[in-house]
C-alpha positions, 0 to 999 in steps of 0.5 A: 499499500505505501510502496502503491502511494509512493508510486503514484506520488513519483508518477504525478510529479512526473507528468506535472514536470513535463507538463510544465516543461511543454507549457515553458516550451510553448511559452517560449515558443509563442514568444519567440514568434511574437518578438521575432516574426522572422523565426 
């Protein structure tokens, strides 16, 4: 039980970190397109 809860927390943290990375990439690309239209 304790191991499964630990695994769920780790998997949720991993998904959150991946989502944050993806959101950061999207924000960076949108900012680049906004400030550097040539790209």
